[in-house]
N, CA, C, O and the ligand as a Tripos MOL2 file, in Angstrom:
@<TRIPOS>MOLECULE
protein
  297   295    75     0     0
PROTEIN
NO_CHARGES

@<TRIPOS>ATOM
      1 N         122.4770   79.7680  154.9390 N.3       1 MET1
      2 CA        123.5430   78.9230  155.3220 C.3       1 MET1
      3 C         123.2510   78.3630  156.7710 C.2       1 MET1
      4 O         122.3380   78.8020  157.4690 O.2       1 MET1
      5 N         123.9850   77.5000  157.1020 N.am      2 GLY2
      6 CA        123.9430   76.8660  158.4680 C.3       2 GLY2
      7 C         124.3990   77.8260  159.5710 C.2       2 GLY2
      8 O         125.0810   78.8160  159.3070 O.2       2 GLY2
      9 N         124.0650   77.5590  160.6350 N.am      3 ILE3
     10 CA        124.5180   78.4040  161.8220 C.3       3 ILE3
     11 C         125.5350   77.6840  162.5940 C.2       3 ILE3
     12 O         125.2900   76.6490  163.2140 O.2       3 ILE3
     13 N         126.7850   78.3040  162.5400 N.am      4 LEU4
     14 CA        127.9260   77.6040  163.2550 C.3       4 LEU4
     15 C         127.9070   78.3480  164.6890 C.2       4 LEU4
     16 O         127.8820   79.5780  164.7350 O.2       4 LEU4
     17 N         127.9170   77.6520  165.7130 N.am      5 SER5
     18 CA        128.1320   78.2330  166.9750 C.3       5 SER5
     19 C         129.6540   78.4060  167.2810 C.2       5 SER5
     20 O         130.4210   77.4480  167.1980 O.2       5 SER5
     21 N         130.0440   79.5900  167.6170 N.am      6 LYS6
     22 CA        131.4010   79.8670  167.8130 C.3       6 LYS6
     23 C         131.7960   79.5340  169.2020 C.2       6 LYS6
     24 O         132.9830   79.4880  169.5240 O.2       6 LYS6
     25 N         130.7790   79.2880  170.0740 N.am      7 LYS7
     26 CA        131.0600   79.0510  171.4900 C.3       7 LYS7
     27 C         131.5000   77.6170  171.5700 C.2       7 LYS7
     28 O         132.2870   77.2850  172.4560 O.2       7 LYS7
     29 N         131.0290   76.7200  170.6770 N.am      8 GLU8
     30 CA        131.3810   75.2970  170.7950 C.3       8 GLU8
     31 C         132.7460   75.0660  170.3910 C.2       8 GLU8
     32 O         133.2290   75.5570  169.3710 O.2       8 GLU8
     33 N         133.4290   74.2420  171.2760 N.am      9 LYS9
     34 CA        134.7230   73.8640  171.0250 C.3       9 LYS9
     35 C         134.6900   72.7930  169.9660 C.2       9 LYS9
     36 O         133.8120   71.9310  169.9170 O.2       9 LYS9
     37 N         135.7780   72.9030  169.0510 N.am     10 ARG10
     38 CA        135.8410   71.8720  168.1000 C.3      10 ARG10
     39 C         137.2240   71.3460  168.0390 C.2      10 ARG10
     40 O         138.1980   72.0990  168.0430 O.2      10 ARG10
     41 N         137.3210   69.9610  167.9790 N.am     11 GLY11
     42 CA        138.5720   69.3220  167.9830 C.3      11 GLY11
     43 C         138.5910   68.1250  167.0320 C.2      11 GLY11
     44 O         137.7950   67.9480  166.1090 O.2      11 GLY11
     45 N         139.5820   67.3440  167.3700 N.am     12 HIS12
     46 CA        139.5880   65.9790  166.7140 C.3      12 HIS12
     47 C         140.3210   64.9500  167.3370 C.2      12 HIS12
     48 O         141.2070   65.2520  168.1370 O.2      12 HIS12
     49 N         140.0680   63.7750  167.0770 N.am     13 TRP13
     50 CA        140.6320   62.6970  167.7890 C.3      13 TRP13
     51 C         141.9270   62.3930  166.9630 C.2      13 TRP13
     52 O         141.9390   62.2970  165.7360 O.2      13 TRP13
     53 N         143.0900   62.2420  167.8370 N.am     14 THR14
     54 CA        144.2270   61.6700  167.2550 C.3      14 THR14
     55 C         144.3770   60.2180  167.5570 C.2      14 THR14
     56 O         144.3200   59.8460  168.7290 O.2      14 THR14
     57 N         144.5670   59.3650  166.5790 N.am     15 LEU15
     58 CA        144.5140   57.9340  166.7870 C.3      15 LEU15
     59 C         145.9350   57.3950  167.0570 C.2      15 LEU15
     60 O         146.8120   57.5060  166.2000 O.2      15 LEU15
     61 N         146.1600   56.8090  168.2590 N.am     16 HIS16
     62 CA        147.4300   56.2620  168.4710 C.3      16 HIS16
     63 C         147.2100   54.8120  168.4730 C.2      16 HIS16
     64 O         146.2190   54.3040  168.9980 O.2      16 HIS16
     65 N         148.1500   54.1350  167.8760 N.am     17 THR17
     66 CA        147.8950   52.7030  167.8340 C.3      17 THR17
     67 C         149.0090   51.9650  168.7690 C.2      17 THR17
     68 O         150.1280   52.4410  168.9650 O.2      17 THR17
     69 N         148.5640   50.7900  169.2930 N.am     18 HIS18
     70 CA        149.5150   49.9580  170.0650 C.3      18 HIS18
     71 C         149.6920   48.7350  169.2910 C.2      18 HIS18
     72 O         148.9340   48.3900  168.3840 O.2      18 HIS18
     73 N         150.7080   48.1000  169.6750 N.am     19 PHE19
     74 CA        151.0350   46.8520  169.0230 C.3      19 PHE19
     75 C         150.0500   45.6880  169.4850 C.2      19 PHE19
     76 O         149.6550   44.8820  168.6420 O.2      19 PHE19
     77 N         149.6580   45.5930  170.7840 N.am     20 LEU20
     78 CA        149.1800   44.4390  171.2900 C.3      20 LEU20
     79 C         147.7600   44.9530  171.9410 C.2      20 LEU20
     80 O         146.9300   44.0980  172.2480 O.2      20 LEU20
     81 N         147.5030   46.2200  172.1340 N.am     21 ARG21
     82 CA        146.3210   46.6210  172.7430 C.3      21 ARG21
     83 C         145.5380   47.4560  171.7820 C.2      21 ARG21
     84 O         145.9580   47.7850  170.6720 O.2      21 ARG21
     85 N         144.2670   47.8060  172.3230 N.am     22 LYS22
     86 CA        143.3990   48.5750  171.4250 C.3      22 LYS22
     87 C         143.9200   49.9530  171.1580 C.2      22 LYS22
     88 O         144.6500   50.5650  171.9380 O.2      22 LYS22
     89 N         143.4930   50.4010  169.9950 N.am     23 ASP23
     90 CA        143.9170   51.8280  169.6220 C.3      23 ASP23
     91 C         143.2740   52.8310  170.6310 C.2      23 ASP23
     92 O         142.1930   52.6110  171.1770 O.2      23 ASP23
     93 N         143.9920   53.8980  170.8220 N.am     24 VAL24
     94 CA        143.6730   54.8910  171.7080 C.3      24 VAL24
     95 C         143.3520   56.1600  170.9930 C.2      24 VAL24
     96 O         144.1180   56.4390  170.0720 O.2      24 VAL24
     97 N         142.3640   56.9890  171.2370 N.am     25 TYR25
     98 CA        142.0310   58.0870  170.6340 C.3      25 TYR25
     99 C         142.3870   59.1930  171.6680 C.2      25 TYR25
    100 O         142.0780   59.0590  172.8520 O.2      25 TYR25
    101 N         143.0270   60.2650  171.2100 N.am     26 GLU26
    102 CA        143.3890   61.3200  172.0890 C.3      26 GLU26
    103 C         142.7370   62.6180  171.6060 C.2      26 GLU26
    104 O         142.8290   62.9730  170.4310 O.2      26 GLU26
    105 N         142.0450   63.3520  172.5780 N.am     27 CYS27
    106 CA        141.2820   64.5340  172.2110 C.3      27 CYS27
    107 C         142.4280   65.7900  171.9600 C.2      27 CYS27
    108 O         143.4010   65.9180  172.7040 O.2      27 CYS27
    109 N         142.2000   66.5560  170.9760 N.am     28 SER28
    110 CA        143.0940   67.5820  170.5420 C.3      28 SER28
    111 C         142.9480   68.7450  171.4440 C.2      28 SER28
    112 O         143.8180   69.6150  171.4870 O.2      28 SER28
    113 N         141.8510   68.7920  172.1830 N.am     29 ILE29
    114 CA        141.5520   69.9740  172.9640 C.3      29 ILE29
    115 C         142.1220   69.6000  174.4980 C.2      29 ILE29
    116 O         143.0200   70.2760  175.0000 O.2      29 ILE29
    117 N         141.5980   68.6110  175.1020 N.am     30 CYS30
    118 CA        141.8730   68.3930  176.4780 C.3      30 CYS30
    119 C         142.8850   67.1660  176.6720 C.2      30 CYS30
    120 O         143.2790   66.7980  177.7780 O.2      30 CYS30
    121 N         143.2450   66.6010  175.4960 N.am     31 HIS31
    122 CA        144.2590   65.3380  175.5580 C.3      31 HIS31
    123 C         143.8460   64.2590  176.4750 C.2      31 HIS31
    124 O         144.7060   63.5810  177.0370 O.2      31 HIS31
    125 N         142.4790   64.0350  176.6790 N.am     32 CYS32
    126 CA        142.0780   62.9370  177.2640 C.3      32 CYS32
    127 C         142.1640   61.8290  176.3970 C.2      32 CYS32
    128 O         142.1700   62.0230  175.1820 O.2      32 CYS32
    129 N         142.2420   60.5180  176.9380 N.am     33 LYS33
    130 CA        142.2640   59.2650  176.1650 C.3      33 LYS33
    131 C         140.9250   58.6690  176.0350 C.2      33 LYS33
    132 O         140.1910   58.6950  177.0220 O.2      33 LYS33
    133 N         140.5480   58.1740  175.0190 N.am     34 SER34
    134 CA        139.3350   57.4060  174.8500 C.3      34 SER34
    135 C         139.4910   56.2270  173.9770 C.2      34 SER34
    136 O         140.3600   56.1850  173.1060 O.2      34 SER34
    137 N         138.5830   55.1840  174.2210 N.am     35 ASP35
    138 CA        138.8410   53.9580  173.4020 C.3      35 ASP35
    139 C         138.0030   54.0440  172.0340 C.2      35 ASP35
    140 O         138.1350   53.2100  171.1380 O.2      35 ASP35
    141 N         137.1670   55.0910  171.9670 N.am     36 LYS36
    142 CA        136.3140   55.2470  170.7660 C.3      36 LYS36
    143 C         136.3720   56.6610  170.2410 C.2      36 LYS36
    144 O         136.6220   57.6120  170.9810 O.2      36 LYS36
    145 N         136.1310   56.7820  168.9120 N.am     37 ALA37
    146 CA        136.1220   58.2130  168.4350 C.3      37 ALA37
    147 C         134.6550   58.7390  168.5610 C.2      37 ALA37
    148 O         133.8570   58.7440  167.6230 O.2      37 ALA37
    149 N         134.4220   59.1300  169.6790 N.am     38 TYR38
    150 CA        132.9850   59.7820  169.9070 C.3      38 TYR38
    151 C         132.7760   61.0790  169.1780 C.2      38 TYR38
    152 O         133.6860   61.8380  168.8450 O.2      38 TYR38
    153 N         131.4580   61.2670  168.9540 N.am     39 LYS39
    154 CA        131.2730   62.5660  168.1730 C.3      39 LYS39
    155 C         131.5120   63.8390  169.0390 C.2      39 LYS39
    156 O         131.8230   64.9390  168.5830 O.2      39 LYS39
    157 N         131.3350   63.5520  170.2740 N.am     40 LYS40
    158 CA        131.9570   64.6420  171.2170 C.3      40 LYS40
    159 C         132.7450   64.1540  172.3440 C.2      40 LYS40
    160 O         132.4730   63.1280  172.9680 O.2      40 LYS40
    161 N         133.7470   64.9370  172.5850 N.am     41 CYS41
    162 CA        134.6580   64.4530  173.6520 C.3      41 CYS41
    163 C         133.8770   64.2630  175.0430 C.2      41 CYS41
    164 O         133.1800   65.1760  175.4850 O.2      41 CYS41
    165 N         134.0020   63.2070  175.6210 N.am     42 PRO42
    166 CA        133.3610   62.8330  176.9000 C.3      42 PRO42
    167 C         133.8670   63.6430  178.0810 C.2      42 PRO42
    168 O         133.2050   63.7790  179.1100 O.2      42 PRO42
    169 N         135.1550   64.2130  177.8760 N.am     43 SER43
    170 CA        135.7600   64.9340  178.8610 C.3      43 SER43
    171 C         135.6570   66.4440  178.7620 C.2      43 SER43
    172 O         135.3600   67.1010  179.7590 O.2      43 SER43
    173 N         135.8980   67.0260  177.5580 N.am     44 CYS44
    174 CA        135.8390   68.4540  177.5440 C.3      44 CYS44
    175 C         134.4630   68.8860  176.6920 C.2      44 CYS44
    176 O         134.0270   70.0340  176.7850 O.2      44 CYS44
    177 N         133.8880   67.9900  175.9490 N.am     45 GLY45
    178 CA        132.6890   68.2110  175.3430 C.3      45 GLY45
    179 C         132.8260   68.9200  173.9800 C.2      45 GLY45
    180 O         131.8540   69.3970  173.3930 O.2      45 GLY45
    181 N         134.0720   68.9610  173.5180 N.am     46 ALA46
    182 CA        134.2470   69.4220  172.1150 C.3      46 ALA46
    183 C         133.6760   68.6140  171.0410 C.2      46 ALA46
    184 O         133.6990   67.3830  171.0500 O.2      46 ALA46
    185 N         133.1400   69.3580  170.0760 N.am     47 ALA47
    186 CA        132.6230   68.4820  168.9400 C.3      47 ALA47
    187 C         133.7830   68.1410  168.1230 C.2      47 ALA47
    188 O         134.6350   68.9470  167.7490 O.2      47 ALA47
    189 N         133.7530   66.7370  167.8390 N.am     48 MET48
    190 CA        134.9310   66.1430  167.2580 C.3      48 MET48
    191 C         134.7060   65.9710  165.6650 C.2      48 MET48
    192 O         133.6340   65.5450  165.2340 O.2      48 MET48
    193 N         135.7270   66.3120  164.8580 N.am     49 GLY49
    194 CA        135.6830   66.1690  163.5690 C.3      49 GLY49
    195 C         136.3680   64.9110  163.1820 C.2      49 GLY49
    196 O         136.2170   63.8870  163.8490 O.2      49 GLY49
    197 N         137.1370   64.9580  162.0990 N.am     50 LYS50
    198 CA        137.7570   63.7260  161.5980 C.3      50 LYS50
    199 C         138.7700   63.1230  162.5520 C.2      50 LYS50
    200 O         139.2130   63.8770  163.4180 O.2      50 LYS50
    201 N         139.1840   61.9100  162.5170 N.am     51 THR51
    202 CA        140.2010   61.3690  163.1000 C.3      51 THR51
    203 C         141.5660   61.5610  162.3500 C.2      51 THR51
    204 O         141.6810   61.3910  161.1360 O.2      51 THR51
    205 N         142.6640   61.9580  163.2460 N.am     52 VAL52
    206 CA        143.8490   62.0790  162.5830 C.3      52 VAL52
    207 C         144.7650   60.8820  163.1870 C.2      52 VAL52
    208 O         144.7810   60.6370  164.3940 O.2      52 VAL52
    209 N         145.5190   60.1680  162.2380 N.am     53 TYR53
    210 CA        146.3060   59.1960  162.6430 C.3      53 TYR53
    211 C         147.6960   59.6410  162.8850 C.2      53 TYR53
    212 O         148.3070   60.2780  162.0270 O.2      53 TYR53
    213 N         148.2600   59.2990  164.1270 N.am     54 ASP54
    214 CA        149.4650   59.8540  164.4540 C.3      54 ASP54
    215 C         150.4680   58.6030  164.4210 C.2      54 ASP54
    216 O         150.5000   57.7760  165.3320 O.2      54 ASP54
    217 N         151.2200   58.5480  163.3690 N.am     55 PRO55
    218 CA        152.1690   57.4290  163.2620 C.3      55 PRO55
    219 C         153.4010   57.4460  164.2390 C.2      55 PRO55
    220 O         154.0740   56.4290  164.4050 O.2      55 PRO55
    221 N         153.6790   58.6310  164.8820 N.am     56 SER56
    222 CA        154.7290   58.9270  165.7020 C.3      56 SER56
    223 C         154.7280   57.9860  166.9050 C.2      56 SER56
    224 O         155.7630   57.5710  167.4250 O.2      56 SER56
    225 N         153.4980   57.6800  167.3110 N.am     57 TRP57
    226 CA        153.3170   56.7850  168.4750 C.3      57 TRP57
    227 C         153.9360   55.3440  168.0540 C.2      57 TRP57
    228 O         154.4600   54.5940  168.8770 O.2      57 TRP57
    229 N         153.8290   55.0840  166.8350 N.am     58 VAL58
    230 CA        154.5070   53.7210  166.5900 C.3      58 VAL58
    231 C         155.9550   53.7890  166.6720 C.2      58 VAL58
    232 O         156.6050   52.9210  167.2550 O.2      58 VAL58
    233 N         156.5300   54.8930  166.0480 N.am     59 ASP59
    234 CA        157.8980   55.1680  166.0950 C.3      59 ASP59
    235 C         158.5240   55.1710  167.5140 C.2      59 ASP59
    236 O         159.6070   54.6190  167.7110 O.2      59 ASP59
    237 N         157.8630   55.7720  168.4620 N.am     60 GLU60
    238 CA        158.3020   55.8270  169.7390 C.3      60 GLU60
    239 C         158.3310   54.4660  170.4380 C.2      60 GLU60
    240 O         159.2300   54.1120  171.2010 O.2      60 GLU60
    241 N         157.3140   53.7730  170.1220 N.am     61 ALA61
    242 CA        157.0990   52.3850  170.5810 C.3      61 ALA61
    243 C         158.3260   51.5780  170.1230 C.2      61 ALA61
    244 O         158.9840   50.8510  170.8670 O.2      61 ALA61
    245 N         158.5370   51.7650  168.9510 N.am     62 VAL62
    246 CA        159.6150   50.9790  168.2440 C.3      62 VAL62
    247 C         161.1020   51.4000  168.9100 C.2      62 VAL62
    248 O         162.0080   50.5870  169.0940 O.2      62 VAL62
    249 N         161.1640   52.6820  169.1990 N.am     63 ASP63
    250 CA        162.4320   53.1250  169.8040 C.3      63 ASP63
    251 C         162.7080   52.5910  171.1850 C.2      63 ASP63
    252 O         163.8130   52.2460  171.6050 O.2      63 ASP63
    253 N         161.5710   52.5670  171.8340 N.am     64 MET64
    254 CA        161.5920   52.0690  173.3430 C.3      64 MET64
    255 C         161.6270   50.4910  173.2990 C.2      64 MET64
    256 O         161.8430   49.8450  174.3240 O.2      64 MET64
    257 N         161.4290   49.9570  172.2030 N.am     65 GLU65
    258 CA        161.3160   48.4120  172.2830 C.3      65 GLU65
    259 C         160.4500   47.8950  173.1560 C.2      65 GLU65
    260 O         160.8020   46.9470  173.8580 O.2      65 GLU65
    261 N         159.1660   48.4420  173.2520 N.am     66 ILE66
    262 CA        158.2220   48.0920  174.1890 C.3      66 ILE66
    263 C         157.6880   46.5980  173.9600 C.2      66 ILE66
    264 O         157.1980   46.2210  172.8960 O.2      66 ILE66
    265 N         157.8310   45.8760  174.9900 N.am     67 ILE67
    266 CA        157.4910   44.5760  174.9050 C.3      67 ILE67
    267 C         156.4190   44.3010  176.0840 C.2      67 ILE67
    268 O         155.4330   43.5970  175.8690 O.2      67 ILE67
    269 N         156.6440   44.8420  177.2280 N.am     68 ASN68
    270 CA        155.7010   44.7910  178.3310 C.3      68 ASN68
    271 C         154.8490   46.1140  178.3090 C.2      68 ASN68
    272 O         155.0950   47.0550  179.0620 O.2      68 ASN68
    273 N         153.8380   46.1130  177.3970 N.am     69 ASP69
    274 CA        153.1320   47.4910  177.2340 C.3      69 ASP69
    275 C         152.1420   47.6840  178.3660 C.2      69 ASP69
    276 O         151.4150   48.6750  178.3010 O.2      69 ASP69
    277 N         152.0130   46.7720  179.5050 N.am     70 ASP70
    278 CA        151.2080   47.1140  180.5210 C.3      70 ASP70
    279 C         151.6760   48.3180  181.2200 C.2      70 ASP70
    280 O         150.8740   48.8650  181.9780 O.2      70 ASP70
    281 N         152.8040   48.7950  181.0850 N.am     71 ASP71
    282 CA        153.1760   49.7880  181.8690 C.3      71 ASP71
    283 C         153.1650   51.1310  180.9370 C.2      71 ASP71
    284 O         153.5110   52.2280  181.3760 O.2      71 ASP71
    285 N         152.7940   50.9440  179.8060 N.am     72 PHE72
    286 CA        152.7730   51.9320  178.8070 C.3      72 PHE72
    287 C         151.5030   52.8280  178.7950 C.2      72 PHE72
    288 O         151.5190   53.9270  178.2400 O.2      72 PHE72
    289 N         150.3760   52.3210  179.4350 N.am     73 LEU73
    290 CA        149.1490   53.0840  179.5710 C.3      73 LEU73
    291 C         149.1770   53.7860  180.7060 C.2      73 LEU73
    292 O         149.6540   53.2530  181.7080 O.2      73 LEU73
    293 N         148.7500   54.9080  180.7510 N.am     74 ILE74
    294 CA        148.6540   55.8780  181.9780 C.3      74 ILE74
    295 C         147.3800   55.5850  182.6450 C.2      74 ILE74
    296 O         147.0510   56.2120  183.6520 O.2      74 ILE74
    297 ZN        138.5430   66.7400  175.1770 Zn       75 ZN75
@<TRIPOS>BOND
     1     1     2 1
     2     2     3 1
     3     3     4 2
     4     3     5 am
     5     5     6 1
     6     6     7 1
     7     7     8 2
     8     7     9 am
     9     9    10 1
    10    10    11 1
    11    11    12 2
    12    11    13 am
    13    13    14 1
    14    14    15 1
    15    15    16 2
    16    15    17 am
    17    17    18 1
    18    18    19 1
    19    19    20 2
    20    19    21 am
    21    21    22 1
    22    22    23 1
    23    23    24 2
    24    23    25 am
    25    25    26 1
    26    26    27 1
    27    27    28 2
    28    27    29 am
    29    29    30 1
    30    30    31 1
    31    31    32 2
    32    31    33 am
    33    33    34 1
    34    34    35 1
    35    35    36 2
    36    35    37 am
    37    37    38 1
    38    38    39 1
    39    39    40 2
    40    39    41 am
    41    41    42 1
    42    42    43 1
    43    43    44 2
    44    43    45 am
    45    45    46 1
    46    46    47 1
    47    47    48 2
    48    47    49 am
    49    49    50 1
    50    50    51 1
    51    51    52 2
    52    51    53 am
    53    53    54 1
    54    54    55 1
    55    55    56 2
    56    55    57 am
    57    57    58 1
    58    58    59 1
    59    59    60 2
    60    59    61 am
    61    61    62 1
    62    62    63 1
    63    63    64 2
    64    63    65 am
    65    65    66 1
    66    66    67 1
    67    67    68 2
    68    67    69 am
    69    69    70 1
    70    70    71 1
    71    71    72 2
    72    71    73 am
    73    73    74 1
    74    74    75 1
    75    75    76 2
    76    75    77 am
    77    77    78 1
    78    78    79 1
    79    79    80 2
    80    79    81 am
    81    81    82 1
    82    82    83 1
    83    83    84 2
    84    83    85 am
    85    85    86 1
    86    86    87 1
    87    87    88 2
    88    87    89 am
    89    89    90 1
    90    90    91 1
    91    91    92 2
    92    91    93 am
    93    93    94 1
    94    94    95 1
    95    95    96 2
    96    95    97 am
    97    97    98 1
    98    98    99 1
    99    99   100 2
   100    99   101 am
   101   101   102 1
   102   102   103 1
   103   103   104 2
   104   103   105 am
   105   105   106 1
   106   106   107 1
   107   107   108 2
   108   107   109 am
   109   109   110 1
   110   110   111 1
   111   111   112 2
   112   111   113 am
   113   113   114 1
   114   114   115 1
   115   115   116 2
   116   115   117 am
   117   117   118 1
   118   118   119 1
   119   119   120 2
   120   119   121 am
   121   121   122 1
   122   122   123 1
   123   123   124 2
   124   123   125 am
   125   125   126 1
   126   126   127 1
   127   127   128 2
   128   127   129 am
   129   129   130 1
   130   130   131 1
   131   131   132 2
   132   131   133 am
   133   133   134 1
   134   134   135 1
   135   135   136 2
   136   135   137 am
   137   137   138 1
   138   138   139 1
   139   139   140 2
   140   139   141 am
   141   141   142 1
   142   142   143 1
   143   143   144 2
   144   143   145 am
   145   145   146 1
   146   146   147 1
   147   147   148 2
   148   147   149 am
   149   149   150 1
   150   150   151 1
   151   151   152 2
   152   151   153 am
   153   153   154 1
   154   154   155 1
   155   155   156 2
   156   155   157 am
   157   157   158 1
   158   158   159 1
   159   159   160 2
   160   159   161 am
   161   161   162 1
   162   162   163 1
   163   163   164 2
   164   163   165 am
   165   165   166 1
   166   166   167 1
   167   167   168 2
   168   167   169 am
   169   169   170 1
   170   170   171 1
   171   171   172 2
   172   171   173 am
   173   173   174 1
   174   174   175 1
   175   175   176 2
   176   175   177 am
   177   177   178 1
   178   178   179 1
   179   179   180 2
   180   179   181 am
   181   181   182 1
   182   182   183 1
   183   183   184 2
   184   183   185 am
   185   185   186 1
   186   186   187 1
   187   187   188 2
   188   187   189 am
   189   189   190 1
   190   190   191 1
   191   191   192 2
   192   191   193 am
   193   193   194 1
   194   194   195 1
   195   195   196 2
   196   195   197 am
   197   197   198 1
   198   198   199 1
   199   199   200 2
   200   199   201 am
   201   201   202 1
   202   202   203 1
   203   203   204 2
   204   203   205 am
   205   205   206 1
   206   206   207 1
   207   207   208 2
   208   207   209 am
   209   209   210 1
   210   210   211 1
   211   211   212 2
   212   211   213 am
   213   213   214 1
   214   214   215 1
   215   215   216 2
   216   215   217 am
   217   217   218 1
   218   218   219 1
   219   219   220 2
   220   219   221 am
   221   221   222 1
   222   222   223 1
   223   223   224 2
   224   223   225 am
   225   225   226 1
   226   226   227 1
   227   227   228 2
   228   227   229 am
   229   229   230 1
   230   230   231 1
   231   231   232 2
   232   231   233 am
   233   233   234 1
   234   234   235 1
   235   235   236 2
   236   235   237 am
   237   237   238 1
   238   238   239 1
   239   239   240 2
   240   239   241 am
   241   241   242 1
   242   242   243 1
   243   243   244 2
   244   243   245 am
   245   245   246 1
   246   246   247 1
   247   247   248 2
   248   247   249 am
   249   249   250 1
   250   250   251 1
   251   251   252 2
   252   251   253 am
   253   253   254 1
   254   254   255 1
   255   255   256 2
   256   255   257 am
   257   257   258 1
   258   258   259 1
   259   259   260 2
   260   259   261 am
   261   261   262 1
   262   262   263 1
   263   263   264 2
   264   263   265 am
   265   265   266 1
   266   266   267 1
   267   267   268 2
   268   267   269 am
   269   269   270 1
   270   270   271 1
   271   271   272 2
   272   271   273 am
   273   273   274 1
   274   274   275 1
   275   275   276 2
   276   275   277 am
   277   277   278 1
   278   278   279 1
   279   279   280 2
   280   279   281 am
   281   281   282 1
   282   282   283 1
   283   283   284 2
   284   283   285 am
   285   285   286 1
   286   286   287 1
   287   287   288 2
   288   287   289 am
   289   289   290 1
   290   290   291 1
   291   291   292 2
   292   291   293 am
   293   293   294 1
   294   294   295 1
   295   295   296 2
@<TRIPOS>SUBSTRUCTURE
     1 MET1         2 RESIDUE 1 A MET
     2 GLY2         6 RESIDUE 1 A GLY
     3 ILE3        10 RESIDUE 1 A ILE
     4 LEU4        14 RESIDUE 1 A LEU
     5 SER5        18 RESIDUE 1 A SER
     6 LYS6        22 RESIDUE 1 A LYS
     7 LYS7        26 RESIDUE 1 A LYS
     8 GLU8        30 RESIDUE 1 A GLU
     9 LYS9        34 RESIDUE 1 A LYS
    10 ARG10       38 RESIDUE 1 A ARG
    11 GLY11       42 RESIDUE 1 A GLY
    12 HIS12       46 RESIDUE 1 A HIS
    13 TRP13       50 RESIDUE 1 A TRP
    14 THR14       54 RESIDUE 1 A THR
    15 LEU15       58 RESIDUE 1 A LEU
    16 HIS16       62 RESIDUE 1 A HIS
    17 THR17       66 RESIDUE 1 A THR
    18 HIS18       70 RESIDUE 1 A HIS
    19 PHE19       74 RESIDUE 1 A PHE
    20 LEU20       78 RESIDUE 1 A LEU
    21 ARG21       82 RESIDUE 1 A ARG
    22 LYS22       86 RESIDUE 1 A LYS
    23 ASP23       90 RESIDUE 1 A ASP
    24 VAL24       94 RESIDUE 1 A VAL
    25 TYR25       98 RESIDUE 1 A TYR
    26 GLU26      102 RESIDUE 1 A GLU
    27 CYS27      106 RESIDUE 1 A CYS
    28 SER28      110 RESIDUE 1 A SER
    29 ILE29      114 RESIDUE 1 A ILE
    30 CYS30      118 RESIDUE 1 A CYS
    31 HIS31      122 RESIDUE 1 A HIS
    32 CYS32      126 RESIDUE 1 A CYS
    33 LYS33      130 RESIDUE 1 A LYS
    34 SER34      134 RESIDUE 1 A SER
    35 ASP35      138 RESIDUE 1 A ASP
    36 LYS36      142 RESIDUE 1 A LYS
    37 ALA37      146 RESIDUE 1 A ALA
    38 TYR38      150 RESIDUE 1 A TYR
    39 LYS39      154 RESIDUE 1 A LYS
    40 LYS40      158 RESIDUE 1 A LYS
    41 CYS41      162 RESIDUE 1 A CYS
    42 PRO42      166 RESIDUE 1 A PRO
    43 SER43      170 RESIDUE 1 A SER
    44 CYS44      174 RESIDUE 1 A CYS
    45 GLY45      178 RESIDUE 1 A GLY
    46 ALA46      182 RESIDUE 1 A ALA
    47 ALA47      186 RESIDUE 1 A ALA
    48 MET48      190 RESIDUE 1 A MET
    49 GLY49      194 RESIDUE 1 A GLY
    50 LYS50      198 RESIDUE 1 A LYS
    51 THR51      202 RESIDUE 1 A THR
    52 VAL52      206 RESIDUE 1 A VAL
    53 TYR53      210 RESIDUE 1 A TYR
    54 ASP54      214 RESIDUE 1 A ASP
    55 PRO55      218 RESIDUE 1 A PRO
    56 SER56      222 RESIDUE 1 A SER
    57 TRP57      226 RESIDUE 1 A TRP
    58 VAL58      230 RESIDUE 1 A VAL
    59 ASP59      234 RESIDUE 1 A ASP
    60 GLU60      238 RESIDUE 1 A GLU
    61 ALA61      242 RESIDUE 1 A ALA
    62 VAL62      246 RESIDUE 1 A VAL
    63 ASP63      250 RESIDUE 1 A ASP
    64 MET64      254 RESIDUE 1 A MET
    65 GLU65      258 RESIDUE 1 A GLU
    66 ILE66      262 RESIDUE 1 A ILE
    67 ILE67      266 RESIDUE 1 A ILE
    68 ASN68      270 RESIDUE 1 A ASN
    69 ASP69      274 RESIDUE 1 A ASP
    70 ASP70      278 RESIDUE 1 A ASP
    71 ASP71      282 RESIDUE 1 A ASP
    72 PHE72      286 RESIDUE 1 A PHE
    73 LEU73      290 RESIDUE 1 A LEU
    74 ILE74      294 RESIDUE 1 A ILE
    75 ZN75       297 GROUP 0 **** ****
């Protein structure tokens, strides 16, 4: 069988969607934001598995009635 390194961090991307902007991927380990679902997190180096879609981001945006989303990105 294959060898799994237990030292290696493993995480996943959570995909947040915007209405007018590009999608944003958030690392489940360090919560950094990325514009692409890299195989490894560029911030913490975790090996990334599947991407999880987080629809709550949309709900929040709707609740806040975001029109000027320039202020929405950190
Ligand atoms: Zn990370």
